[in-house]
SEDOFI-656089 format. One line per field, with one value per residue: residue number from 1; residue in three letters; x, y, z of N, C-alpha, C in turn. Coordinates in steps of 0.001 Angstrom, whole numbers. Example, Ala and Ser with C-alpha at 12.3 -4.5 7.8 and 13.67 -1.06 7.14 Angstrom:
2
nr	c(1:2)
rest	c(ALA:SER)
nu	c(13190:12850)
nv	c(-5690:-2250)
nw	c(7800:7080)
cau	c(12300:13670)
cav	c(-4500:-1060)
caw	c(7800:7140)
cu	c(13200:12900)
cv	c(-3300:30)
cw	c(7800:7870)
This chain:
105
nr	c(1:2:3:4:5:6:7:8:9:10:11:12:13:14:15:16:17:18:19:20:21:22:23:24:25:26:27:28:29:30:31:32:33:34:35:36:37:38:39:40:41:42:43:44:45:46:47:48:49:50:51:52:53:54:55:56:57:58:59:60:61:62:63:64:65:66:67:68:69:70:71:72:73:74:75:76:77:78:79:80:81:82:83:84:85:86:87:88:89:90:91:92:93:94:95:96:97:98:99:100:101:102:103:104:105)
rest	c(MET:ALA:ASP:VAL:THR:ASP:PRO:THR:ILE:VAL:ARG:PHE:SER:ASN:GLU:GLN:THR:ARG:ILE:TYR:ALA:GLU:CYS:HIS:THR:ARG:VAL:TYR:TYR:LYS:SER:VAL:GLY:MET:LEU:ASP:GLU:TRP:ASN:ALA:LEU:GLY:LEU:ALA:THR:LEU:VAL:PRO:ASN:ASP:THR:SER:PRO:ILE:ILE:ASP:GLY:SER:ALA:GLU:ASP:GLY:ARG:PRO:ILE:ILE:THR:GLY:ALA:ASP:MET:HIS:GLY:ALA:ILE:ALA:SER:ALA:THR:VAL:LEU:VAL:ASP:ASP:MET:GLN:ALA:ASN:ASN:ASN:ALA:ASN:LEU:ASN:ASP:LEU:LEU:ARG:ILE:ALA:VAL:ARG:THR:GLY:ALA)
nu	c(814:71:2043:-49:372:-526:-970:-3505:-4918:-3562:-4188:-7317:-7596:-6421:-7891:-10513:-11688:-11419:-11858:-14858:-13987:-13345:-15763:-17383:-17643:-17537:-20200:-21432:-20185:-21805:-24143:-24775:-24498:-26275:-28161:-27795:-28534:-30834:-32860:-31306:-33392:-35380:-36349:-38760:-40890:-41107:-40928:-43858:-44733:-45878:-46594:-46209:-44925:-40991:-40733:-37510:-36701:-36052:-37449:-37377:-35238:-33955:-33719:-34785:-37787:-38331:-40363:-42296:-42172:-39979:-38089:-38044:-38371:-35717:-34203:-35079:-33396:-30906:-30251:-30627:-28788:-26346:-27350:-27201:-23810:-23455:-24018:-23465:-20888:-20119:-18955:-19091:-18322:-15790:-14176:-14376:-13571:-10267:-9513:-10112:-8005:-8656:-11135:-13442:-13618)
nv	c(-1392:2196:5135:7931:11451:13877:16891:18072:16332:15471:18496:18348:16400:16897:19615:19304:16277:15656:17323:17310:14992:15622:17387:15339:13702:15412:16022:13958:13195:15358:14356:12758:13166:14792:13269:11892:13685:14586:12013:11356:13081:13256:14296:13662:13027:15263:17503:18409:17415:19203:21895:23583:26941:27152:28423:30331:33216:33873:35801:38219:38485:38098:34674:32296:31054:28361:24908:22634:20820:21420:20559:18171:16994:17347:15792:13723:13442:13820:10765:9076:9855:9504:6209:5464:5532:4576:1695:-2134:-2564:-52:906:3498:5279:4876:4738:7248:8709:6774:9123:10962:14298:16497:15518:16020:14781)
nw	c(437:-1170:71:910:-494:-1835:-1946:-1962:-1253:1484:3288:2176:4284:6849:7293:7401:6865:10188:11409:10664:12425:14409:15266:15373:17135:19762:20044:19853:23101:23843:23952:25304:27574:27789:27577:29814:31799:31573:32058:34354:35572:35081:33660:30932:31925:33689:31642:29116:25841:24378:22929:24846:25847:27380:29926:29824:29879:27470:26069:26595:26195:23207:22407:20030:20996:23254:22948:25101:22511:21291:23180:23573:21452:20428:22333:21444:18926:19657:21161:18463:17498:19135:20123:16780:16854:18355:18158:16765:18946:19147:16365:14770:15450:17011:14659:14717:16885:15928:14177:14831:16974:18494:21500:22803:24748)
cau	c(-564:1573:1648:-814:1150:-1006:-405:-4824:-5061:-3129:-4474:-8190:-7959:-6374:-9156:-11911:-11459:-10177:-11951:-15564:-14743:-13778:-17431:-19296:-17368:-18520:-21812:-21996:-20856:-22575:-25626:-24676:-24262:-27798:-29795:-27806:-29336:-32546:-33728:-31517:-33690:-36539:-37682:-39364:-42367:-41305:-41965:-44599:-44339:-47169:-46323:-46225:-43731:-39920:-39639:-35733:-35535:-35413:-38131:-36666:-33752:-34525:-33271:-35791:-38487:-38048:-41242:-41536:-42103:-38582:-37340:-38645:-36827:-33905:-33700:-35090:-32558:-29475:-30870:-30788:-27419:-26034:-27251:-26180:-22479:-23096:-24587:-21778:-20013:-19391:-18130:-18918:-17332:-14119:-13580:-14741:-12342:-9156:-8966:-10367:-7587:-9036:-12823:-14105:-14571)
cav	c(40:3456:6263:8769:12450:14856:18146:18470:15044:16059:19932:17833:15091:17992:20806:19148:14768:15601:19252:16500:14073:15569:17643:14689:13669:16032:16311:12580:13529:16605:14003:11784:13764:15555:11818:11219:14652:13874:10212:11046:13621:12464:15227:13322:12901:16394:18299:17870:16999:20151:23686:25057:27555:27259:30213:31043:34409:33907:35555:38965:38764:37284:33810:31511:30807:27096:24809:20808:20159:21218:19317:16686:16205:18070:14568:11940:14087:13394:10067:8669:9898:8207:5091:5639:5630:2902:432:-2328:-2251:1399:866:4497:6113:4534:5291:8745:8328:7236:9845:13015:14786:17139:15300:16994:13166)
caw	c(83:-673:1188:-60:-512:-3221:-1261:-1794:-28:2990:3773:2984:5047:7697:7632:6853:7572:11125:11978:10853:13376:16128:15371:15586:18551:20752:19698:20686:24199:24260:23333:26094:28969:27718:27659:30941:32864:30947:32573:35767:36402:34707:33202:30727:32876:33810:31029:28964:24853:23562:22217:26195:26166:27625:30421:29832:29551:25901:25118:26407:25824:22070:21953:19762:22225:22472:23261:25297:21749:20992:23675:23605:19609:21258:22847:20077:18091:20224:21099:17619:17101:20389:19186:15271:17285:19618:17486:16723:19124:19201:15333:13869:16301:17428:13132:14497:17305:15200:12909:15735:17553:19812:21229:24227:25258)
cu	c(766:862:624:-485:580:-1648:-2769:-5524:-5096:-3647:-6565:-8880:-7474:-7440:-10606:-12206:-11892:-11205:-13876:-15397:-14396:-14954:-17967:-18951:-17454:-19845:-22584:-21439:-21398:-23986:-25578:-25126:-26032:-28665:-29237:-27742:-30394:-33093:-32984:-32445:-35754:-37565:-38040:-40748:-42809:-42030:-43108:-44641:-45862:-45910:-45959:-44950:-41915:-39845:-38243:-35515:-35665:-36400:-38139:-35864:-32792:-34107:-34816:-36101:-38689:-39604:-41126:-41188:-40714:-37608:-37284:-37738:-35592:-33210:-33662:-33658:-31338:-29269:-30406:-29201:-26753:-25881:-27219:-24157:-21790:-23177:-22642:-20790:-18949:-18718:-18173:-18627:-16000:-13189:-14182:-13050:-10290:-8866:-9556:-8942:-7932:-10567:-13415:-14645:-13604)
cv	c(1881:4663:7926:11019:13903:15814:18512:16979:15625:16796:18714:17379:15930:19481:20686:17821:16034:16365:18650:15804:14083:16747:17172:14254:14112:16239:15210:13387:13683:15791:13453:12160:14319:14655:11910:11495:14232:12469:10906:12349:13500:13022:14597:12826:15099:17682:17858:18439:18557:22060:24327:26161:27442:28701:30475:32209:35010:34399:37391:39373:38636:36705:33965:30945:28761:26216:23629:20559:20042:19973:18671:15617:16569:16477:14028:11924:13678:10872:9126:8991:9203:6664:4538:5091:4742:1594:-223:-2158:-1310:1652:2936:5601:5523:4481:6805:8781:8671:8210:11556:12901:15183:15980:15440:15588:13839)
cw	c(342:-47:244:814:-1304:-1578:-1332:-1127:1141:3550:3284:4596:6858:8356:6855:7307:9343:11559:12517:12732:14754:16094:16284:17515:19307:21065:20293:22082:24730:24867:25044:28177:29119:28266:29405:31561:32286:31945:33687:36429:36407:34353:32777:31830:33206:32516:29607:26891:24171:23023:23323:25928:27434:28812:30725:29844:27818:25045:25561:25526:23828:21835:21540:21474:22256:23218:23687:24281:20925:22231:23940:22508:19874:20946:21492:19560:18534:20264:19738:16886:17815:19759:17949:15809:17748:18993:16914:17545:19036:17797:14438:14812:17376:15791:13492:15014:16503:14473:14209:16999:18866:19494:22081:24879:27151)
């Protein structure tokens, strides 16, 4: 197997592929932490899965209002990501960890 030394490929590897792996693994670890806290606090039963707004000061400071349904949607999205990364003995996670430099773990 020959070494790949083409400058375009090396640049893409460093500026795109590795950075993607780092960002994706950081999102994975953030998702795991968020799901752990969501479950530990029992928030699924406390946060209504409807259009009830979460009163977090967003109306006063210009951030978009988040609803209970939005929060449940974010949890569902995090669950899909974590499940995908952990499938087949963490195959996708391990693929990215192998090439990421800084993972935020």
